[in-house]
Backbone bond lengths (Angstrom), bond angles and torsions (degrees), N, CA, C in turn:
res aa  C-N    CA-C-N  psi(-1)  N-CA   C-N-CA  omega(-1)  CA-C   N-CA-C  phi
1 X - - - 1.450 - - 1.516 108.80 -
2 X 1.322 116.25 116.04 1.456 118.91 -167.12 1.514 113.95 -68.55
3 X 1.328 118.40 -44.68 1.464 118.42 -173.62 1.515 110.88 -64.63
4 X 1.310 117.63 -44.81 1.461 120.10 -178.40 1.509 112.32 -66.97
5 X 1.343 116.93 -14.20 1.448 120.20 -178.25 1.517 112.24 -88.37
6 X 1.328 118.69 -6.48 1.450 120.12 178.27 1.521 109.28 -64.37
7 X 1.299 116.25 136.17 1.455 119.24 -176.86 1.528 110.24 -88.59
8 X 1.301 115.35 155.07 1.460 120.98 175.49 1.507 108.28 -142.80
9 X 1.314 116.31 162.67 1.453 119.55 178.10 1.517 108.37 -75.47
10 X 1.328 116.25 108.05 1.455 121.41 -177.79 1.500 109.31 -129.18
11 X 1.345 118.15 158.22 1.450 120.78 176.41 1.510 110.76 -63.48
12 X 1.318 117.38 161.84 1.456 120.72 177.99 1.509 111.87 -63.57
13 X 1.307 117.52 -26.14 1.455 120.77 178.33 1.514 109.02 -126.88
14 X 1.344 116.40 124.67 1.447 121.51 179.47 1.511 108.03 -116.79
15 X 1.314 117.29 100.01 1.457 121.40 -177.81 1.508 110.54 -94.75
16 X 1.336 116.04 167.67 1.456 120.62 178.14 1.514 110.36 -61.50
17 X 1.346 117.16 -39.66 1.461 119.89 -179.00 1.521 111.40 -67.10
18 X 1.346 117.57 -39.93 1.457 119.60 179.61 1.515 111.09 -68.06
19 X 1.333 116.56 -33.63 1.451 119.58 176.40 1.522 110.46 -62.54
20 X 1.322 116.13 -43.10 1.454 119.87 -179.58 1.525 110.58 -61.81
21 X 1.333 117.65 -37.72 1.458 120.83 177.89 1.522 110.59 -64.79
22 X 1.338 116.15 -42.38 1.463 119.36 178.38 1.524 110.79 -63.84
23 X 1.325 116.68 -37.02 1.450 120.27 -177.30 1.522 112.08 -67.77
24 X 1.319 116.73 -19.14 1.458 120.76 -178.26 1.532 112.33 -90.63
25 X 1.334 117.36 1.27 1.467 119.60 -172.63 1.521 114.00 -76.94
26 X 1.317 117.30 -20.62 1.459 117.88 -176.83 1.503 111.46 -151.49
27 X 1.335 117.13 167.16 1.458 121.07 -176.62 1.520 112.95 -63.31
28 X 1.338 117.99 -27.72 1.460 120.07 179.62 1.522 112.14 -65.56
29 X 1.323 116.59 -19.07 1.452 120.30 -176.58 1.540 111.93 -113.66
30 X 1.316 115.33 20.16 1.454 118.69 178.90 1.525 110.40 -66.12
31 X 1.327 116.14 126.04 1.448 120.28 179.29 1.526 108.89 -61.71
32 X 1.340 115.59 131.56 1.452 119.97 179.18 1.521 113.11 88.74
33 X 1.347 117.05 12.85 1.457 120.21 179.35 1.527 110.61 -57.31
34 X 1.328 116.42 -40.84 1.454 122.46 172.40 1.517 106.65 -121.67
35 X 1.299 117.66 120.11 1.457 120.39 -175.00 1.515 111.21 -98.68
36 X 1.323 115.82 158.43 1.453 121.65 172.94 1.509 115.30 84.40
37 X 1.344 119.10 -1.33 1.450 120.48 -179.97 1.515 111.63 -87.28
38 X 1.313 116.17 162.63 1.454 121.11 178.23 1.521 110.22 -56.77
39 X 1.336 117.08 -34.91 1.456 120.59 -177.06 1.519 111.55 -106.17
40 X 1.318 117.54 35.24 1.450 120.59 -179.96 1.513 110.75 73.49
41 X 1.340 117.45 -103.76 1.460 120.80 -179.64 1.520 112.40 -74.26
42 X 1.329 119.07 -8.15 1.459 121.34 178.24 1.524 110.45 -85.22
43 X 1.317 115.07 164.92 1.455 120.79 -176.75 1.528 112.12 -84.89
44 X 1.321 114.84 154.60 1.459 120.05 170.87 1.522 109.56 -70.32
45 X 1.326 118.14 149.24 1.470 119.79 170.02 1.519 109.48 -70.00
46 X 1.315 116.46 168.23 1.460 120.27 177.07 1.523 109.94 -58.92
47 X 1.332 116.00 -44.86 1.461 122.67 173.81 1.526 108.09 -138.16
48 X 1.336 118.59 144.91 1.468 120.19 175.94 1.523 110.48 -70.61
49 X 1.324 115.85 154.84 1.464 121.11 -175.56 1.531 111.13 -65.41
50 X 1.311 116.17 128.24 1.458 122.80 176.72 1.523 109.87 -91.67
51 X 1.312 115.73 178.19 1.465 120.67 178.14 1.525 110.99 -59.68
52 X 1.329 117.04 -37.82 1.465 120.32 -178.05 1.526 111.33 -65.38
53 X 1.323 116.95 -43.94 1.465 119.99 178.82 1.518 110.92 -65.05
54 X 1.327 116.99 -41.82 1.467 120.17 177.88 1.527 110.49 -62.78
55 X 1.313 116.89 -35.99 1.466 121.28 177.73 1.529 110.50 -64.36
56 X 1.315 116.80 -43.44 1.461 121.14 -179.91 1.533 110.76 -64.96
57 X 1.326 115.95 -46.45 1.462 120.02 -178.50 1.523 111.14 -65.07
58 X 1.333 117.19 -36.54 1.470 121.52 -177.19 1.516 112.70 -69.99
59 X 1.322 117.51 -26.20 1.458 121.59 -172.83 1.526 110.95 -79.80
60 X 1.317 116.41 126.60 1.460 122.05 -176.86 1.526 112.83 -59.02
61 X 1.320 118.02 -29.12 1.461 120.63 -176.94 1.522 111.25 -64.45
62 X 1.337 116.94 -23.95 1.465 120.04 -179.38 1.523 112.20 -66.59
63 X 1.329 117.28 -14.21 1.463 121.53 -179.74 1.524 112.79 -90.88
64 X 1.338 117.15 -0.60 1.469 120.12 -174.78 1.527 112.31 -58.41
65 X 1.319 117.04 -32.29 1.462 120.07 -178.60 1.514 113.90 -97.16
66 X 1.323 117.33 19.46 1.458 120.50 -176.17 1.514 113.90 -59.72
67 X 1.308 117.37 -42.61 1.473 119.69 -179.63 1.521 111.09 -67.03
68 X 1.329 116.80 -36.07 1.471 120.11 176.80 1.515 110.13 -62.65
69 X 1.342 116.74 -40.78 1.460 120.26 178.34 1.521 111.19 -62.73
70 X 1.325 117.00 -43.44 1.466 120.14 -179.36 1.524 110.89 -63.40
71 X 1.324 117.51 -39.65 1.465 119.26 178.53 1.524 111.34 -64.79
72 X 1.331 117.61 -38.32 1.462 119.98 174.64 1.528 110.73 -62.93
73 X 1.319 116.20 -39.05 1.463 120.42 -178.87 1.522 111.75 -65.06
74 X 1.319 116.80 -48.99 1.467 119.18 -174.29 1.521 112.44 -74.85
75 X 1.344 117.44 -14.33 1.463 119.58 175.26 1.525 112.02 -77.09
76 X 1.332 117.09 -13.22 1.470 120.67 172.22 1.525 106.26 -75.63
77 X 1.332 118.65 125.87 1.471 120.35 -170.35 1.522 115.37 -53.07
78 X 1.333 118.16 -43.95 1.459 119.84 -179.20 1.509 112.47 -66.43
79 X 1.335 116.68 -46.51 1.461 120.86 178.00 1.523 109.89 -64.18
80 X 1.322 116.23 -44.27 1.462 119.94 -178.28 1.510 112.93 -60.02
81 X 1.340 117.28 -42.12 1.463 120.57 179.33 1.522 110.78 -64.97
82 X 1.338 116.40 -43.56 1.452 119.52 -179.69 1.508 113.21 -64.80
83 X 1.328 116.38 -44.35 1.457 120.44 -178.90 1.531 110.98 -68.50
84 X 1.317 117.15 -44.09 1.467 120.34 -178.60 1.524 112.00 -60.60
85 X 1.318 116.52 -35.55 1.463 120.68 -176.97 1.516 114.21 -88.84
86 X 1.328 117.30 -17.82 1.461 119.31 -171.77 1.521 115.26 -132.82
87 X 1.313 118.79 -4.05 1.457 119.11 -170.87 1.521 113.00 -78.96
88 X 1.345 114.12 157.72 1.468 121.30 178.06 1.524 111.54 -108.16
89 X 1.341 117.64 26.17 1.459 120.45 179.58 1.521 111.85 -55.67
90 X 1.347 116.42 -41.51 1.457 120.28 -176.28 1.515 112.08 -87.64
91 X 1.330 117.21 -45.38 1.455 120.28 -171.45 1.521 113.92 -79.83
92 X 1.351 117.05 -34.30 1.467 119.60 -177.29 1.524 110.38 -138.87
93 X 1.321 118.00 62.56 1.472 119.54 -174.84 1.522 114.12 -63.39
94 X 1.334 118.01 -33.71 1.470 119.72 -179.62 1.523 110.15 -68.89
95 X 1.332 117.17 -45.61 1.466 120.98 178.29 1.524 110.21 -63.57
96 X 1.318 116.53 -42.56 1.463 120.92 178.59 1.517 110.82 -59.79
97 X 1.347 116.24 -46.11 1.456 120.07 178.87 1.517 112.75 -63.68
98 X 1.331 115.97 -40.01 1.475 119.78 -179.56 1.523 110.37 -62.89
99 X 1.303 117.64 -44.30 1.458 120.07 -179.46 1.525 111.40 -63.05
100 X 1.318 115.90 -39.90 1.459 119.30 178.19 1.523 111.24 -63.29
101 X 1.331 116.41 -45.66 1.457 120.28 -178.72 1.524 111.70 -64.64
102 X 1.321 116.25 -41.16 1.461 119.86 179.74 1.524 109.87 -63.11
103 X 1.329 117.08 -42.46 1.469 119.16 178.90 1.525 110.83 -62.75
104 X 1.314 117.12 -45.67 1.464 120.97 -179.49 1.518 111.34 -58.58
105 X 1.319 116.74 -47.23 1.468 120.10 -174.77 1.523 112.48 -79.14
106 X 1.331 117.62 -46.34 1.464 120.13 -174.57 1.517 111.93 -67.19
107 X 1.325 117.73 -34.11 1.459 120.39 -178.20 1.519 112.12 -60.74
108 X 1.323 117.03 -35.32 1.459 121.08 -178.01 1.525 112.30 -99.99
109 X 1.336 117.46 -34.81 1.460 121.15 -169.09 1.526 113.96 -108.07
110 X 1.314 118.26 -12.57 1.457 120.53 -174.84 1.519 113.56 -78.29
111 X 1.321 115.52 166.56 1.455 121.54 172.50 1.525 108.85 -70.82
112 X 1.318 117.30 169.63 1.457 120.81 178.04 1.527 110.72 -57.01
113 X 1.332 116.78 -44.20 1.464 120.75 179.41 1.525 110.92 -61.46
114 X 1.327 117.68 -43.25 1.458 121.60 -179.28 1.515 111.40 -67.41
115 X 1.315 116.54 -41.69 1.467 119.65 179.33 1.525 110.63 -64.24
116 X 1.323 115.43 -42.55 1.460 119.01 179.52 1.530 110.75 -63.58
117 X 1.315 116.66 -42.11 1.465 120.58 -178.45 1.532 111.07 -62.35
118 X 1.323 116.86 -48.24 1.462 120.67 -176.38 1.518 111.21 -68.86
119 X 1.310 117.60 -42.89 1.462 118.49 179.84 1.527 111.69 -69.70
120 X 1.328 117.86 -34.73 1.456 119.72 174.73 1.529 110.63 -62.59
121 X 1.319 116.16 -44.31 1.467 120.29 -179.73 1.525 110.81 -63.73
122 X 1.335 116.85 -42.11 1.461 120.99 179.21 1.519 110.58 -64.96
123 X 1.318 116.47 -45.48 1.453 121.21 -179.89 1.523 110.59 -62.07
124 X 1.305 116.80 -41.38 1.463 121.06 -179.61 1.524 111.23 -64.03
125 X 1.325 117.01 -41.96 1.464 120.97 176.65 1.521 110.85 -62.60
126 X 1.333 116.08 -43.92 1.464 120.14 -178.94 1.524 111.97 -62.06
127 X 1.316 117.25 -33.06 1.457 120.54 -178.30 1.526 111.29 -61.43
128 X 1.316 117.30 -23.57 1.465 121.75 -177.89 1.533 112.36 -91.33
129 X 1.337 116.29 -3.73 1.467 120.49 -177.22 1.520 108.56 -104.75
130 X 1.326 116.34 87.98 1.456 121.68 -178.10 1.517 109.97 -140.27
131 X 1.318 115.32 146.92 1.464 122.18 172.16 1.523 106.62 -157.50
132 X 1.306 116.18 -175.05 1.465 119.96 -176.29 1.530 111.85 -63.02
133 X 1.340 116.78 -33.22 1.471 119.55 -173.45 1.519 113.76 -112.80
134 X 1.322 118.40 11.38 1.456 119.18 175.20 1.525 110.85 -161.09
135 X 1.318 113.84 156.02 1.452 122.29 177.10 1.516 106.43 -150.31
136 X 1.321 117.30 115.33 1.460 120.73 -174.38 1.522 113.11 -64.55
137 X 1.336 117.31 -17.23 1.459 120.75 177.57 1.529 112.74 -95.44
138 X 1.319 117.24 10.68 1.463 121.59 176.68 1.533 108.96 -67.75
139 X 1.330 118.95 119.68 1.470 120.22 -178.49 1.525 113.85 -58.21
140 X 1.334 117.13 -32.03 1.465 119.19 179.80 1.532 111.00 -65.40
141 X 1.328 116.63 -39.74 1.465 119.90 177.65 1.524 110.45 -68.46
142 X 1.317 116.25 -41.99 1.461 120.08 -179.65 1.523 111.45 -65.37
143 X 1.324 116.44 -34.62 1.471 119.69 176.92 1.516 110.44 -62.60
144 X 1.330 117.17 -45.50 1.468 120.05 -179.38 1.527 110.97 -63.09
145 X 1.319 117.38 -42.08 1.460 120.78 177.85 1.525 110.32 -60.28
146 X 1.335 117.02 -46.07 1.468 120.88 -178.80 1.515 111.70 -65.18
147 X 1.318 117.33 -39.40 1.471 120.75 179.39 1.526 110.55 -64.69
148 X 1.332 117.24 -40.69 1.468 118.86 178.72 1.531 111.39 -68.19
149 X 1.327 116.89 -30.64 1.461 119.46 174.75 1.522 110.48 -64.02
150 X 1.330 115.79 -45.51 1.475 119.19 176.47 1.525 110.19 -59.39
151 X 1.333 115.80 -49.33 1.471 120.56 -177.59 1.527 111.31 -55.02
152 X 1.322 117.27 -49.99 1.464 120.54 -174.90 1.526 111.74 -69.42
153 X 1.324 117.39 -39.90 1.460 120.12 -175.93 1.527 111.58 -72.17
154 X 1.323 117.60 -42.18 1.462 118.97 -179.11 1.530 110.72 -72.82
155 X 1.334 117.15 -37.39 1.469 119.86 177.21 1.521 110.70 -63.02
156 X 1.320 116.88 -42.92 1.465 121.13 -179.07 1.528 110.87 -66.36
157 X 1.322 116.37 -43.34 1.472 121.01 -178.01 1.527 110.84 -65.93
158 X 1.316 117.01 -49.25 1.469 120.26 -177.63 1.523 111.82 -69.87
159 X 1.316 117.63 -25.81 1.463 120.57 178.54 1.519 112.01 -62.72
160 X 1.333 116.75 -27.02 1.461 121.12 -179.15 1.521 111.93 -101.96
161 X 1.319 117.51 -41.44 1.467 120.70 -174.63 1.523 113.86 -95.27
162 X 1.323 117.23 -11.97 1.454 119.85 -175.89 1.516 111.67 96.41
163 X 1.321 115.75 165.54 1.454 121.63 -175.64 1.527 111.59 -68.89
164 X 1.325 115.77 141.08 1.451 121.62 170.95 1.519 108.85 -74.31
165 X 1.334 116.87 157.42 1.458 118.40 176.71 1.526 109.51 -68.82
166 X 1.326 116.10 163.00 1.467 121.79 -171.93 1.519 112.50 -57.98
167 X 1.324 117.74 -46.36 1.460 121.09 -178.24 1.523 111.67 -63.53
168 X 1.343 116.29 -44.14 1.462 120.31 179.48 1.518 110.82 -65.62
169 X 1.324 116.64 -40.92 1.458 120.67 179.84 1.520 111.63 -58.98
170 X 1.318 116.69 -44.85 1.463 121.01 -179.82 1.524 111.22 -65.59
171 X 1.333 116.22 -41.81 1.464 119.69 -179.13 1.523 111.15 -67.33
172 X 1.330 116.97 -45.46 1.461 120.63 -179.95 1.529 110.63 -61.22
173 X 1.319 116.05 -40.40 1.467 119.44 178.21 1.523 110.90 -57.21
174 X 1.309 116.89 -46.22 1.468 120.22 -179.11 1.531 111.18 -67.23
175 X 1.317 116.83 -33.33 1.465 120.32 179.62 1.527 111.78 -70.71
176 X 1.321 117.36 -28.32 1.469 120.64 177.41 1.525 111.90 -68.23
177 X 1.325 117.22 -10.72 1.462 120.50 176.59 1.521 112.12 -58.51
178 X 1.326 117.18 -17.69 1.461 120.85 -178.95 1.528 112.34 -59.33
179 X 1.347 117.13 -28.36 1.459 119.19 179.32 1.532 111.58 -69.31
180 X 1.327 117.62 -22.67 1.459 121.18 175.55 1.522 111.58 -93.93
181 X 1.323 116.63 -44.86 1.466 119.74 -174.25 1.518 113.15 -74.37
182 X 1.316 117.95 -17.18 1.467 119.42 176.73 1.513 111.89 -69.94
183 X 1.323 116.63 -11.94 1.463 120.70 176.57 1.526 109.13 -112.03
184 X 1.310 118.61 -112.25 1.464 119.87 -172.03 1.522 114.88 -106.77
185 X 1.307 118.89 0.61 1.461 120.51 -174.65 1.528 111.46 -90.55
186 X 1.308 118.62 117.78 1.467 119.24 172.91 1.534 108.98 -67.67
187 X 1.333 117.82 154.47 1.471 119.89 -175.16 1.516 114.32 -58.35
188 X 1.332 117.29 -28.37 1.464 118.85 -179.08 1.526 112.39 -69.30
189 X 1.332 118.55 -14.95 1.460 120.42 175.28 1.518 112.09 -74.57
190 X 1.321 117.22 -27.76 1.465 120.93 -179.41 1.529 108.34 -67.60
191 X 1.335 119.04 124.43 1.470 119.77 179.13 1.527 111.01 -48.11
192 X 1.327 116.92 131.76 1.461 121.67 -162.48 1.523 114.79 -66.10
193 X 1.322 118.13 -26.15 1.457 121.01 179.03 1.520 108.77 -153.67
194 X 1.332 116.41 -178.89 1.457 119.61 -175.81 1.522 112.62 -64.12
195 X 1.319 116.57 -34.03 1.464 119.16 177.69 1.527 110.30 -63.95
196 X 1.327 116.70 -43.48 1.467 120.49 178.46 1.529 110.57 -67.46
197 X 1.316 116.45 -36.08 1.468 120.50 177.17 1.530 110.75 -61.18
198 X 1.326 116.92 -47.11 1.471 119.92 -179.00 1.523 111.07 -63.97
199 X 1.320 116.39 -37.84 1.466 119.98 177.45 1.524 110.65 -64.56
200 X 1.324 116.42 -45.41 1.468 120.97 178.24 1.526 110.82 -62.55
201 X 1.323 116.90 -45.55 1.460 121.65 -178.07 1.528 110.45 -60.22
202 X 1.327 116.81 -48.07 1.463 120.77 -179.18 1.524 111.10 -64.60
203 X 1.321 116.29 -38.17 1.461 120.17 178.79 1.524 110.79 -64.57
204 X 1.322 115.92 -41.87 1.461 119.81 -179.63 1.523 111.72 -66.62
205 X 1.309 117.93 -34.38 1.470 120.55 178.98 1.524 111.21 -57.68
206 X 1.332 116.09 -33.17 1.466 120.13 -179.33 1.526 112.41 -73.59
207 X 1.333 117.41 -13.42 1.464 120.50 -178.47 1.525 112.69 -99.03
208 X 1.337 117.57 -6.20 1.461 120.77 -174.39 1.529 111.00 -76.01
209 X 1.322 114.65 141.06 1.466 121.15 -178.36 1.527 108.57 -136.09
210 X 1.314 116.23 126.73 1.472 120.45 178.42 1.526 108.21 -101.96
211 X 1.312 115.52 99.24 1.458 121.92 177.83 1.526 109.22 -84.68
212 X 1.342 118.05 166.95 1.466 119.47 175.40 1.527 112.58 -55.57
213 X 1.335 117.03 -36.28 1.455 121.47 179.26 1.532 110.54 -65.77
214 X 1.323 116.80 -43.07 1.460 121.21 177.89 1.526 110.45 -66.96
215 X 1.311 116.50 -38.42 1.461 120.47 178.80 1.528 110.84 -62.25
216 X 1.326 116.70 -39.27 1.470 120.33 177.15 1.525 110.63 -64.99
217 X 1.335 117.42 -40.17 1.457 120.71 177.22 1.523 110.67 -64.19
218 X 1.325 116.72 -38.84 1.463 120.46 178.67 1.525 111.34 -61.18
219 X 1.321 116.95 -37.41 1.462 119.72 176.55 1.520 110.74 -62.94
220 X 1.325 116.34 -39.42 1.469 119.91 176.55 1.526 110.91 -63.16
221 X 1.332 116.56 -40.21 1.462 121.13 179.59 1.525 111.13 -63.74
222 X 1.310 116.34 -43.96 1.464 120.91 -172.88 1.529 113.43 -82.70
223 X 1.331 117.32 -24.78 1.471 119.47 -174.99 1.530 113.84 -116.38
224 X 1.336 118.21 -16.33 1.472 122.15 172.62 1.530 112.04 44.84
225 X 1.318 116.00 61.17 1.462 121.07 -174.89 1.527 113.04 -66.00
226 X 1.336 118.55 -18.63 1.455 120.45 -177.11 1.510 115.17 -87.02
227 X 1.317 118.17 9.17 1.458 120.75 -179.47 1.528 111.88 -70.37
228 X 1.338 117.94 149.76 1.467 120.61 172.08 1.529 109.65 -69.48
229 X 1.331 116.62 174.15 1.462 121.24 -173.26 1.518 112.73 -55.92
230 X 1.335 117.53 -47.03 1.464 119.96 -178.93 1.519 111.11 -61.78
231 X 1.322 116.22 -40.52 1.461 120.17 177.79 1.519 111.56 -63.18
232 X 1.325 116.44 -38.41 1.460 119.53 178.98 1.528 111.22 -66.21
233 X 1.343 116.52 -35.18 1.466 119.39 177.27 1.518 111.38 -65.24
234 X 1.332 115.82 -42.74 1.463 119.91 177.94 1.527 110.35 -64.81
235 X 1.329 116.02 -42.98 1.457 120.53 -179.17 1.519 112.12 -64.90
236 X 1.329 116.99 -30.73 1.467 119.54 178.78 1.527 111.27 -63.05
237 X 1.339 116.59 -25.23 1.458 120.85 177.97 1.526 112.32 -91.20
238 X 1.333 115.98 -44.22 1.465 119.65 -175.03 1.527 113.07 -89.74
239 X 1.322 116.62 -25.52 1.455 120.37 -174.73 1.516 115.12 -55.84
240 X 1.347 119.11 -49.81 1.471 119.42 179.93 1.522 112.77 -58.62
241 X 1.335 117.51 -38.53 1.466 120.61 179.41 1.526 110.39 -68.13
242 X 1.333 115.87 -40.39 1.468 120.01 178.39 1.519 110.67 -63.10
243 X 1.322 116.82 -41.59 1.464 119.47 -178.00 1.526 111.49 -69.19
244 X 1.322 117.91 -34.96 1.461 119.79 176.41 1.523 110.50 -69.01
245 X 1.335 116.60 -41.52 1.466 120.15 176.86 1.517 110.48 -60.50
246 X 1.331 117.22 -43.56 1.462 121.74 178.45 1.516 110.78 -60.94
247 X 1.310 116.28 -45.94 1.463 121.88 -179.10 1.531 111.37 -58.96
248 X 1.330 116.28 -44.41 1.464 119.96 -175.22 1.528 112.92 -80.44
249 X 1.317 118.44 -24.29 1.457 120.65 178.92 1.522 112.44 -79.69
250 X 1.315 117.77 -34.71 1.457 120.61 -175.74 1.529 111.30 -62.29
251 X 1.326 117.97 141.51 1.465 120.45 172.33 1.522 110.30 -57.77
252 X 1.308 116.47 145.80 1.464 121.68 -171.99 1.522 112.60 -54.86
253 X 1.327 117.45 -45.18 1.467 120.23 -175.43 1.528 112.06 -64.68
254 X 1.340 116.36 -26.03 1.467 119.98 -179.39 1.520 110.73 -85.37
255 X 1.329 117.20 -45.78 1.470 118.00 -178.40 1.524 111.28 -64.32
256 X 1.334 117.15 -30.49 1.460 119.19 177.10 1.522 110.60 -66.36
257 X 1.342 116.96 -38.41 1.465 120.03 177.14 1.527 111.37 -63.38
258 X 1.333 116.34 -34.61 1.462 120.60 178.58 1.533 111.93 -79.83
259 X 1.310 117.50 -3.72 1.456 120.85 179.06 1.517 113.52 73.77
260 X 1.344 116.65 28.19 1.470 120.47 179.01 1.529 109.37 -127.72
261 X 1.333 117.45 62.06 1.467 119.70 -178.35 1.528 111.91 -66.34
262 X 1.312 115.17 154.59 1.454 120.35 175.29 1.527 109.31 -67.04
263 X 1.331 116.03 140.80 1.469 121.45 178.92 1.521 108.64 -128.75
264 X 1.317 118.22 163.11 1.475 119.32 176.57 1.528 112.17 -55.34
265 X 1.331 116.17 -38.32 1.466 119.73 179.30 1.522 111.18 -65.76
266 X 1.345 116.95 -47.99 1.464 119.26 -178.11 1.524 110.60 -64.13
267 X 1.320 117.69 -36.16 1.469 120.16 179.25 1.526 111.38 -67.61
268 X 1.328 117.09 -38.84 1.465 120.20 177.97 1.520 111.20 -65.44
269 X 1.323 115.83 -45.70 1.464 119.49 -179.79 1.518 110.64 -64.32
270 X 1.325 117.18 -42.70 1.463 120.65 -179.85 1.535 110.57 -63.86
271 X 1.299 116.95 -40.65 1.470 120.75 177.38 1.519 110.69 -62.20
272 X 1.340 116.69 -40.23 1.464 120.81 178.33 1.526 110.90 -66.49
273 X 1.341 116.90 -46.15 1.466 121.00 178.82 1.527 110.27 -57.51
274 X 1.324 115.11 -47.30 1.465 120.07 -177.42 1.521 110.85 -64.48
275 X 1.317 116.90 -43.97 1.468 120.45 -178.82 1.516 112.29 -61.74
276 X 1.324 116.42 -46.04 1.462 120.16 179.99 1.525 110.42 -65.30
277 X 1.325 116.43 -43.04 1.471 120.61 -178.72 1.519 111.14 -62.66
278 X 1.324 117.83 -40.46 1.466 121.26 179.73 1.528 111.67 -62.73
279 X 1.316 116.67 -30.98 1.462 120.16 -179.54 1.526 111.32 -82.19
280 X 1.325 116.94 -42.70 1.462 121.26 -170.39 1.533 112.88 -90.96
281 X 1.322 116.25 -45.82 1.467 119.62 -167.94 1.526 114.72 -61.69
282 X 1.329 120.42 -47.51 1.477 119.54 -176.18 1.523 114.60 -57.79
283 X 1.317 117.55 -25.02 1.465 120.38 -177.86 1.527 112.80 -87.64
284 X 1.333 117.72 -3.48 1.463 120.25 178.26 1.528 109.85 -66.40
285 X 1.324 117.65 150.45 1.474 119.60 178.70 1.524 111.36 -64.22
286 X 1.309 115.09 153.73 1.457 121.65 -176.50 1.520 112.04 -58.91
287 X 1.352 117.84 -37.33 1.464 119.11 -177.00 1.525 111.36 -65.32
288 X 1.335 117.03 -23.62 1.462 120.13 175.80 1.529 110.00 -77.86
289 X 1.323 116.18 -48.99 1.466 120.47 -177.62 1.522 112.29 -65.74
290 X 1.317 116.35 -27.50 1.464 120.92 178.96 1.530 112.19 -103.25
291 X 1.323 116.33 13.93 1.463 120.30 -174.82 1.515 113.67 -60.63
292 X 1.325 117.30 -45.40 1.469 119.83 -179.03 1.521 110.74 -65.81
293 X 1.310 116.48 -42.33 1.468 119.99 178.21 1.519 110.77 -59.98
294 X 1.321 116.46 -46.66 1.465 120.35 -178.82 1.522 111.39 -62.31
295 X 1.327 116.44 -41.37 1.469 119.68 -178.75 1.522 111.30 -66.04
296 X 1.324 117.08 -49.62 1.462 119.27 -174.49 1.519 112.30 -71.30
297 X 1.315 118.30 -31.45 1.463 119.60 174.90 1.533 109.88 -69.10
298 X 1.326 116.79 -39.89 1.471 120.33 175.53 1.525 110.62 -62.04
299 X 1.324 116.67 -45.21 1.458 120.77 -178.20 1.523 111.00 -64.36
300 X 1.334 116.83 -40.94 1.458 120.13 178.21 1.528 110.82 -61.22
301 X 1.333 116.95 -45.09 1.466 120.62 -178.58 1.522 111.07 -66.44
302 X 1.324 116.45 -36.25 1.469 120.26 176.77 1.524 110.48 -63.94
303 X 1.317 116.74 -42.80 1.456 120.58 -179.41 1.524 111.82 -68.51
304 X 1.314 116.26 -38.72 1.463 118.99 177.48 1.528 110.66 -64.16
305 X 1.324 116.38 -42.66 1.457 120.48 -177.92 1.515 111.80 -65.03
306 X 1.333 116.85 -36.69 1.453 120.82 -176.28 1.534 113.11 -99.18
307 X 1.332 116.58 7.20 1.463 121.36 -179.03 1.525 112.24 56.40
308 X 1.317 116.06 41.95 1.452 121.13 177.52 1.522 109.72 -89.59
309 X 1.321 115.09 161.70 1.456 120.32 177.48 1.525 109.66 -59.29
310 X 1.334 115.63 132.12 1.463 118.42 -175.69 1.520 111.09 -80.82
């Protein structure tokens, strides 16, 4: 998630108590500014997360299109400027990834206390990311980020398990609004149904611009040059597959701007990856498919308990 990954000058340790002190510093952080929401001053989602949405979010396969989502996000001029100038993709890729994973999982699967803590921390970080041409707390930017998260996760999940039925698809879509409404987006900003979502998505694609600065950030996203040695070894195996998946998932007009057009080779490899995954992955034990979720939720709770940097 690009916006939450923007770095800010923060203390080495960010505890729940210190966050509360920061939130009291100005009127924008007054407790109860928006009442009645799941996160206190934050808005309710269009619909609360059901078992089906929690199942999708918990499954590791839903993250397969994560890099494609980030590239869509940073191609939006406001998001791209903020991320290029403030992101930790290169300098702290592990920390950046951890924060993204914690936000994804805790927002849907966490307790009220955990959701409030993570969204408060994210909101507080965003408040420090401002310039003349971007503001990380801009609801329009946050809406685009949340929509791309929905797009990538549902596309990845259905690509392996098959399409959800029409009623479930519509309900899950509305429940994914929580990724936008947990921050600054009121529920009425979330496109009202799947037809409105597709119209919004297609309209936004026409506004995306890949500048040299954004292209450099995309290289950091896809190659993660700041990883330690062990991470680089893992990436040497998974990286090519991730980049092919990203290439084939991205809409044509966007991947061409990034200079990664689909080729006969990439299509063959992607078809092979997808075919093998459809046969093997669904039969894996639940603890494997939910391994990332279990780890990051455990890590978040450990950090909250010990007042460690989130």
